[in-house]
FIPABA-853797 format. One line per 10 residues: their letters; for each residue x, y, z of C-alpha. Coordinates in Angstrom, 2 decimals. Layout:
a> X/Y/Z ~ ... $
END
This chain:
xxxxxxxxxx> -7.85/22.24/15.35 ~ -6.52/18.58/16.34 ~ -8.01/15.63/16.16 ~ -8.23/12.22/18.23 ~ -8.23/9.05/16.40 ~ -10.47/6.01/18.19 ~ -9.97/2.49/16.55 ~ -10.63/-0.95/18.01 ~ -10.12/-4.13/15.83 ~ -12.07/-7.70/15.44 $
xxxxxxxxxx> -9.72/-10.21/14.30 ~ -11.12/-14.02/13.08 ~ -8.38/-16.21/13.11 ~ -9.57/-19.73/11.43 ~ -8.76/-21.94/14.30 ~ -6.08/-25.57/13.48 ~ -8.49/-28.42/13.84 ~ -8.57/-31.30/11.37 ~ -12.82/-30.76/10.76 ~ -15.16/-28.15/11.04 $
xxxxxxxxxx> -16.61/-26.76/14.21 ~ -19.74/-28.20/14.43 ~ -19.40/-31.29/11.84 ~ -16.57/-33.77/10.58 ~ -15.81/-32.20/7.18 ~ -12.58/-31.53/5.88 ~ -11.04/-27.89/6.44 ~ -8.20/-28.26/3.90 ~ -7.30/-25.31/1.61 ~ -7.70/-25.05/-2.01 $
xxxxxxxxxx> -10.50/-28.01/-2.26 ~ -12.71/-27.99/-5.42 ~ -15.75/-25.80/-4.78 ~ -18.27/-27.72/-2.89 ~ -16.41/-30.60/-1.85 ~ -16.25/-30.42/1.88 ~ -19.19/-29.29/2.89 ~ -21.39/-32.09/4.50 ~ -25.09/-32.16/5.69 ~ -24.82/-30.27/8.58 $
xxxxxxxxxx> -22.63/-27.65/6.41 ~ -25.73/-26.93/3.94 ~ -28.59/-27.12/6.59 ~ -30.25/-30.45/5.60 ~ -32.82/-31.00/7.66 ~ -32.89/-33.20/10.54 ~ -29.37/-32.66/11.06 ~ -27.72/-31.12/14.35 ~ -24.41/-29.58/15.02 ~ -21.63/-31.23/17.05 $
xxxxxxxxxx> -18.98/-29.20/18.90 ~ -15.57/-29.83/17.94 ~ -13.67/-30.41/21.26 ~ -10.44/-29.10/20.10 ~ -11.52/-25.70/18.83 ~ -12.79/-25.35/22.81 ~ -8.92/-26.44/23.54 ~ -7.90/-23.43/21.18 ~ -9.75/-21.26/22.86 ~ -8.38/-21.85/26.39 $
xxxxxxxxxx> -5.37/-21.90/25.00 ~ -5.43/-18.05/23.58 ~ -7.51/-17.37/27.42 ~ -4.50/-18.56/29.14 ~ -2.26/-16.91/26.70 ~ -3.57/-13.41/26.64 ~ -4.51/-13.47/30.66 ~ -8.21/-13.36/30.13 ~ -11.01/-15.32/32.23 ~ -11.93/-17.99/30.93 $
xxxxxxxxxx> -15.99/-18.94/31.15 ~ -16.88/-21.92/33.43 ~ -20.09/-22.10/31.07 ~ -20.66/-20.43/27.59 ~ -23.26/-20.90/25.30 ~ -23.66/-20.64/21.87 ~ -26.46/-18.07/19.86 ~ -28.16/-18.03/16.36 ~ -26.92/-14.83/14.97 ~ -29.84/-13.99/11.93 $
xxxxxxxxxx> -28.97/-12.93/8.92 ~ -29.45/-13.50/5.08 ~ -26.75/-14.08/2.57 ~ -26.70/-16.42/-0.26 ~ -23.24/-18.38/1.55 ~ -24.85/-18.90/4.61 ~ -27.13/-21.64/4.27 ~ -28.94/-22.09/7.59 ~ -29.97/-18.26/7.24 ~ -28.10/-17.47/10.70 $
xxxxxxxxxx> -24.55/-18.03/12.09 ~ -23.86/-20.25/15.08 ~ -21.54/-17.84/17.42 ~ -21.73/-16.79/21.12 ~ -23.10/-13.66/22.02 ~ -24.05/-12.78/26.13 ~ -21.41/-15.61/27.57 ~ -18.46/-15.77/25.45 ~ -15.87/-18.18/26.16 ~ -12.80/-16.20/27.01 $
xxxxxxxxxx> -13.58/-11.99/28.39 ~ -10.88/-9.74/28.83 ~ -6.97/-9.87/28.94 ~ -5.04/-8.22/26.57 ~ -1.61/-7.85/24.75 ~ 1.78/-5.34/24.90 ~ 2.48/-4.19/21.78 ~ 5.60/-1.68/21.17 ~ 5.53/1.55/18.64 ~ 8.46/2.50/18.20 $
xxxxxxxxxx> 10.14/3.36/21.91 ~ 6.71/2.77/23.28 ~ 4.95/0.16/24.85 ~ 1.07/-0.06/25.35 ~ -1.36/-2.28/26.41 ~ -4.41/-2.85/24.35 ~ -7.18/-4.54/26.39 ~ -9.53/-7.39/24.68 ~ -13.58/-7.52/25.07 ~ -13.68/-11.05/24.40 $
xxxxxxxxxx> -13.21/-13.71/22.42 ~ -15.57/-16.32/20.89 ~ -16.12/-19.35/18.78 ~ -18.14/-19.42/15.89 ~ -18.78/-21.17/12.76 ~ -17.37/-19.25/9.24 ~ -19.72/-18.87/5.80 ~ -19.35/-19.87/3.03 ~ -17.97/-17.65/-0.01 ~ -19.57/-16.13/-2.93 $
xxxxxxxxxx> -17.40/-15.61/-6.57 ~ -17.97/-13.45/-8.81 ~ -15.73/-13.88/-11.26 ~ -16.07/-16.24/-14.59 ~ -19.39/-16.69/-13.82 ~ -20.75/-14.18/-17.15 ~ -22.41/-11.72/-14.70 ~ -23.84/-14.89/-12.13 ~ -22.60/-15.20/-9.01 ~ -21.33/-18.85/-7.44 $
xxxxxxxxxx> -21.83/-20.47/-4.10 ~ -18.84/-22.38/-2.62 ~ -20.00/-23.63/0.97 ~ -15.98/-25.40/1.45 ~ -15.73/-22.75/4.14 ~ -19.28/-22.79/5.50 ~ -18.43/-24.03/9.26 ~ -15.03/-23.45/9.66 ~ -14.04/-23.06/12.96 ~ -13.23/-19.31/14.13 $
xxxxxxxxxx> -12.04/-17.12/17.25 ~ -13.24/-13.81/16.91 ~ -10.86/-11.49/19.11 ~ -12.08/-8.03/19.79 ~ -10.46/-5.28/21.42 ~ -11.50/-2.18/23.38 ~ -10.99/1.10/21.14 ~ -7.57/1.28/22.86 ~ -5.50/2.36/19.44 ~ -5.29/6.08/18.48 $
xxxxxxxxxx> -3.09/5.33/14.94 ~ -3.16/2.95/12.12 ~ 0.52/2.22/13.41 ~ -0.88/0.67/16.94 ~ -2.88/-1.10/14.73 ~ -0.83/-2.87/12.93 ~ 1.48/-3.26/15.92 ~ -1.23/-5.54/17.75 ~ -2.45/-7.34/14.55 ~ 0.98/-8.31/14.27 $
xxxxxxxxxx> 1.44/-8.97/17.92 ~ -1.56/-10.91/17.73 ~ -0.52/-12.82/14.59 ~ 2.53/-13.84/15.98 ~ 0.88/-14.62/19.50 ~ -1.56/-17.33/17.29 ~ 0.68/-19.05/15.50 ~ 3.19/-19.53/18.36 ~ 0.60/-21.25/20.66 ~ -0.09/-23.14/17.63 $
xxxxxxxxxx> -3.98/-22.31/17.39 ~ -3.96/-20.54/13.91 ~ -1.35/-21.11/10.69 ~ -1.84/-17.41/10.77 ~ -1.88/-17.98/6.19 ~ -3.33/-14.20/5.62 ~ -3.60/-15.10/1.73 ~ -5.97/-18.04/2.40 ~ -8.01/-15.64/4.80 ~ -6.78/-17.90/8.12 $
xxxxxxxxxx> -6.03/-14.24/9.80 ~ -8.25/-11.62/8.74 ~ -9.06/-8.17/10.56 ~ -11.89/-5.88/10.76 ~ -11.24/-2.49/12.02 ~ -13.38/0.21/13.66 ~ -12.46/3.80/13.23 ~ -13.62/7.14/14.00 ~ -12.80/10.50/15.32 ~ -13.20/13.15/17.67 $
xxxxxxxxxx> -12.03/16.06/18.97 ~ -10.08/15.77/21.90 ~ -12.34/15.23/24.95 ~ -15.52/15.10/22.82 ~ -17.46/11.97/23.34 ~ -16.50/8.70/20.82 ~ -17.34/9.72/17.50 ~ -19.41/7.53/14.99 ~ -17.47/4.64/14.21 ~ -17.25/2.65/10.54 $
xxxxxxxxxx> -16.59/-0.46/10.04 ~ -13.31/-1.74/7.52 ~ -14.14/-5.12/6.50 ~ -11.86/-8.30/5.46 ~ -8.23/-6.91/5.52 ~ -6.03/-9.87/4.76 ~ -2.71/-8.22/5.00 ~ -0.65/-5.80/7.54 ~ -0.04/-3.23/4.43 ~ -3.69/-3.22/3.53 $
xxxxxxxxxx> -5.05/-2.44/7.43 ~ -2.34/0.77/7.62 ~ -3.90/1.73/4.57 ~ -6.76/1.49/5.02 ~ -7.41/3.16/8.41 ~ -4.79/5.70/7.15 ~ -7.87/6.81/4.39 ~ -10.62/6.26/6.72 ~ -9.43/8.67/9.09 ~ -8.64/11.04/6.77 $
xxxxxxxxxx> -12.23/11.11/4.99 ~ -14.11/11.29/8.17 ~ -11.94/14.33/8.87 ~ -12.84/15.85/5.45 ~ -16.22/14.91/5.97 ~ -16.94/16.86/9.42 ~ -14.72/19.70/8.43 ~ -16.85/20.13/5.19 ~ -20.41/19.70/7.48 ~ -21.46/16.44/6.53 $
xxxxxxxxxx> -22.11/13.79/9.34 ~ -20.68/10.44/9.48 ~ -23.65/7.70/9.48 ~ -22.25/4.05/11.41 ~ -21.23/1.42/7.76 ~ -20.05/-1.07/7.15 ~ -16.95/-0.33/4.42 ~ -14.63/-2.38/1.99 ~ -11.29/-1.29/1.40 ~ -10.31/-1.33/-2.56 $
xxxxxxxxxx> -6.45/-1.78/-2.94 ~ -5.90/-0.90/-6.46 ~ -7.82/2.44/-5.59 ~ -6.52/2.69/-1.56 ~ -9.95/4.08/-1.12 ~ -12.97/2.52/1.37 ~ -16.39/2.30/-0.09 ~ -19.40/1.82/1.57 ~ -20.94/-1.78/1.61 ~ -24.00/-1.80/3.62 $
xxxxxxxxxx> -25.20/0.12/6.86 ~ -24.00/-1.31/9.67 ~ -26.04/-3.07/11.80 ~ -26.66/-3.72/16.06 ~ -26.43/-6.94/17.75 ~ -30.17/-6.43/17.90 ~ -30.52/-6.53/14.29 ~ -28.96/-10.08/14.33 ~ -31.91/-11.39/17.14 ~ -29.62/-13.29/18.74 $
xxxxxxxxxx> -30.91/-16.09/20.80 ~ -29.60/-19.28/22.21 ~ -29.28/-22.27/19.82 ~ -31.69/-24.90/20.97 ~ -29.15/-27.71/19.03 ~ -26.06/-26.94/21.39 ~ -25.87/-27.52/24.96 ~ -24.02/-24.88/27.12 ~ -20.43/-25.09/26.72 ~ -18.84/-26.45/30.16 $
xxxxxxxxxx> -15.16/-25.82/30.92 ~ -13.74/-27.53/34.44 ~ -10.11/-26.02/36.01 ~ -9.09/-29.69/35.34 ~ -9.43/-29.34/31.62 ~ -8.11/-25.63/31.83 ~ -4.71/-27.30/34.00 ~ -4.50/-29.43/31.56 ~ -4.29/-27.03/28.49 ~ -2.04/-25.06/30.48 $
xxxxxxxxxx> 0.37/-27.89/30.87 ~ 0.97/-28.17/26.96 ~ 1.28/-24.26/26.53 ~ 5.00/-23.41/25.11 ~ 6.99/-20.63/26.99 ~ 5.07/-17.43/25.98 ~ 6.84/-14.72/23.80 ~ 6.45/-12.21/26.24 ~ 7.90/-14.46/28.73 ~ 10.95/-15.29/26.50 $
xxxxxxxxxx> 11.84/-11.85/25.60 ~ 12.44/-11.14/29.66 ~ 14.44/-14.26/30.12 ~ 16.63/-13.62/26.65 ~ 17.05/-10.20/28.14 ~ 18.08/-11.21/31.39 ~ 19.91/-14.56/30.40 ~ 21.72/-13.04/27.46 ~ 21.82/-9.29/28.17 ~ 19.86/-8.49/24.87 $
xxxxxxxxxx> 18.55/-4.87/24.14 ~ 14.27/-5.28/24.39 ~ 14.17/-4.64/20.60 ~ 16.73/-7.81/20.19 ~ 14.93/-9.91/22.64 ~ 11.33/-8.76/20.65 ~ 13.10/-9.24/17.30 ~ 14.07/-12.67/18.10 ~ 11.06/-13.90/19.70 ~ 8.82/-13.02/16.61 $
xxxxxxxxxx> 8.32/-16.28/15.99 ~ 8.54/-19.48/17.60 ~ 10.92/-20.60/14.69 ~ 13.19/-17.62/14.74 ~ 13.25/-17.97/18.41 ~ 14.53/-21.32/18.21 ~ 16.61/-21.49/15.64 ~ 18.40/-18.76/17.80 ~ 18.36/-20.41/20.85 ~ 20.15/-23.33/19.24 $
xxxxxxxxxx> 22.94/-21.67/17.99 ~ 23.40/-20.12/21.11 ~ 23.72/-23.54/22.78 ~ 26.67/-24.26/20.40 ~ 27.89/-21.09/20.28 ~ 27.49/-20.40/24.02 ~ 25.98/-17.88/25.86 ~ 28.97/-15.44/26.14 ~ 28.49/-15.20/22.42 ~ 24.95/-14.29/22.63 $
xxxxxxxxxx> 24.87/-11.43/21.00 ~ 26.81/-12.06/18.04 ~ 24.85/-15.32/17.69 ~ 21.69/-12.60/17.68 ~ 23.13/-10.25/15.34 ~ 23.92/-13.03/13.10 ~ 20.12/-14.52/13.09 ~ 18.78/-10.41/12.61 ~ 20.84/-9.38/10.16 ~ 22.57/-12.21/7.59 $
xxxxxxxxxx> 20.26/-14.97/7.69 ~ 17.29/-13.15/8.06 ~ 18.38/-11.29/5.19 ~ 19.28/-14.02/3.05 ~ 15.73/-15.81/3.85 ~ 13.87/-12.73/2.70 ~ 15.84/-12.44/-0.37 ~ 15.45/-15.96/-1.36 ~ 11.56/-16.50/-0.01 ~ 12.34/-19.23/2.38 $
xxxxxxxxxx> 11.18/-20.02/6.13 ~ 13.27/-20.40/9.12 ~ 12.49/-23.99/8.63 ~ 14.30/-24.33/5.41 ~ 17.30/-22.26/5.89 ~ 20.01/-23.90/4.09 ~ 22.63/-23.12/7.12 ~ 21.68/-24.85/10.32 ~ 21.90/-23.41/13.61 ~ 24.88/-25.96/13.92 $
xxxxxxxxxx> 26.56/-24.88/11.56 ~ 26.02/-21.10/11.88 ~ 27.22/-21.25/15.12 ~ 30.37/-22.99/14.22 ~ 31.27/-20.04/12.12 ~ 30.38/-17.92/14.93 ~ 33.03/-19.70/17.09 ~ 35.48/-18.54/14.42 ~ 34.96/-15.31/14.72 ~ 34.67/-14.87/18.07 $
xxxxxxxxxx> 37.92/-16.80/18.92 ~ 39.12/-14.22/16.32 ~ 40.06/-17.09/13.11 ~ 37.60/-14.90/10.95 ~ 37.11/-11.10/10.67 ~ 33.50/-9.83/9.82 ~ 34.46/-9.49/6.38 ~ 35.83/-12.90/6.17 ~ 32.47/-14.49/7.71 ~ 29.89/-13.44/5.15 $
xxxxxxxxxx> 32.25/-14.93/2.66 ~ 32.09/-18.25/4.80 ~ 28.53/-17.75/5.16 ~ 28.19/-17.81/1.51 ~ 29.93/-20.88/0.96 ~ 27.64/-22.58/4.32 ~ 24.67/-20.73/2.35 ~ 25.31/-22.87/-1.43 ~ 26.95/-26.09/0.10 ~ 24.60/-27.77/3.21 $
xxxxxxxxxx> 27.55/-30.72/3.33 ~ 30.41/-28.33/4.13 ~ 31.15/-27.01/7.88 ~ 33.01/-23.49/8.58 ~ 36.27/-24.87/9.41 ~ 36.52/-26.80/6.01 ~ 35.54/-23.72/4.38 ~ 38.39/-21.51/6.12 ~ 40.75/-24.36/5.23 ~ 39.98/-24.64/1.85 $
xxxxxxxxxx> 39.91/-21.20/0.52 ~ 43.16/-20.07/3.59 ~ 40.29/-17.59/5.31 ~ 42.18/-17.53/8.30 ~ 42.71/-13.99/9.67 ~ 46.13/-13.04/10.32 ~ 46.47/-11.53/13.97 ~ 50.45/-11.98/13.87 ~ 51.59/-8.71/14.27 ~ 55.07/-9.26/12.78 $
xxxxxxxxxx> 52.88/-10.36/9.29 ~ 50.84/-7.26/9.67 ~ 53.49/-4.36/10.17 ~ 54.96/-5.04/6.60 ~ 51.82/-4.39/5.62 ~ 51.20/-1.49/6.78 ~ 54.91/-0.21/5.89 ~ 54.40/-0.47/1.99 ~ 50.98/1.33/2.58 ~ 52.15/4.33/4.58 $
xxxxxxxxxx> 55.84/4.36/2.08 ~ 52.75/4.42/-0.94 ~ 50.78/7.18/1.18 ~ 52.53/9.35/1.98 ~ 49.85/12.09/1.32 ~ 47.23/10.48/3.59 ~ 49.54/10.46/6.14 ~ 50.57/14.28/6.04 ~ 46.90/14.97/6.22 ~ 45.96/12.53/9.02 $
xxxxxxxxxx> 49.27/14.60/11.12 ~ 47.25/17.05/9.95 ~ 44.41/16.57/11.82 ~ 41.74/15.12/8.93 ~ 40.68/11.67/10.35 ~ 39.31/10.39/7.05 ~ 43.02/10.16/6.15 ~ 43.38/7.52/8.73 ~ 40.16/5.85/7.92 ~ 41.69/5.30/4.26 $
xxxxxxxxxx> 44.92/4.02/5.30 ~ 43.38/1.17/7.52 ~ 41.52/0.49/4.06 ~ 44.77/0.20/2.14 ~ 46.16/-2.09/4.83 ~ 43.31/-4.37/4.53 ~ 42.84/-4.23/0.88 ~ 46.83/-5.38/0.60 ~ 46.04/-8.25/2.87 ~ 42.86/-9.51/1.04 $
xxxxxxxxxx> 40.69/-8.66/3.76 ~ 42.58/-11.05/6.02 ~ 44.13/-9.29/8.48 ~ 42.83/-8.46/12.11 ~ 41.03/-5.08/11.89 ~ 41.96/-4.06/15.78 ~ 45.05/-4.91/15.32 ~ 45.50/-2.88/12.00 ~ 44.26/0.18/13.68 ~ 46.60/-0.33/17.00 $
xxxxxxx> 49.29/-0.79/15.00 ~ 48.97/2.00/12.65 ~ 48.43/4.51/15.25 ~ 51.36/3.65/16.89 ~ 52.83/4.22/13.85 ~ 51.79/7.11/13.07 ~ 52.70/9.00/16.58 $
END
């Protein structure tokens, strides 16, 4: 009997502010333990929180980017629970009235598109961190993260596979980095996901969910969900009930394990924080923030597809990050819109492959957009074949002071397109490969490809491939 999977994600995006959400303490990553925890963060008596305006701007940007409602008036609440790394004994968050509600993201899995609805996005502070290693059986507490500004983004239970969950997480990651509200560094904890997973029989009510906490890589997110789905199905099929719980994923074993029973909202005893005034956001403030937003990924995808006749896949790939999109548009600006598809192929293909191999970001590419465009122009005008272009690209990668034209001249890489120069090479190849000629005339197409390969080899890759094809077929009639 089949099963339906129901998944919702809660994502914590650390906001790119210079200080914490309710204090002036720094949030730089990597500081020595407890060096970035001020009196407000450690909850000394008599201190009062002051809301960071830039954190609110980040929330407004996100709400506008996902087409959500931005509350003109929202409130902060105290979420009460006790952990050693939570100095106040409560977390300042938002409950009944979040700053952002509704909206959503369009995701693509294979050829299918799906709209994932968002429930809410609210501002809150992070807790500190418990350290269990190297303390001889004891636990250390680092309060540097206490008070770090977070935007918690919650979806509806719209996803039905780990593939959809990962596609959503990647789309959200791309968006928050695109609009500049989060650096997206998952290794440093700037972007982490909690997955709520349940299973049910088709048409049955929603099953009991279990929440997998603190997943800080897309691979772990997929592995954790896949394991949790199968675990829940096995439990039910063996006659056991699923109990609501918070679980952790162990990357070493690929398994989830129960951390604690899952709390409900009433367990946290939310109540409005008496030390913070309601947050009021005017229409003028929203308009001011809107005017500073960049072109959003989905709008840019539509424009690239329209202006340059790119496929939806190409347009989506080229807008995966603002860096890729900016680089591509800079290449096209020099190489010309008529060569946009060729530009896209080189950016998505050879360039991305080399950046990945050398573990470089686009901003650190040894080949600038202008230099790549110069090479693409030589491909477009027939100076370079695709094979010769790869040799030129390699030279551009290793020598940042050179240009495509200088490499072509220095190495004699100009493509031969003169039929008078190519014909003698073809004649020599045909004379030396009588067997392949007979096989082709007997109907074996592979023999033709072998002859093309021999001509290209004899010309040291410089002969124009299309002319080689045309002349060979003419001579073999």
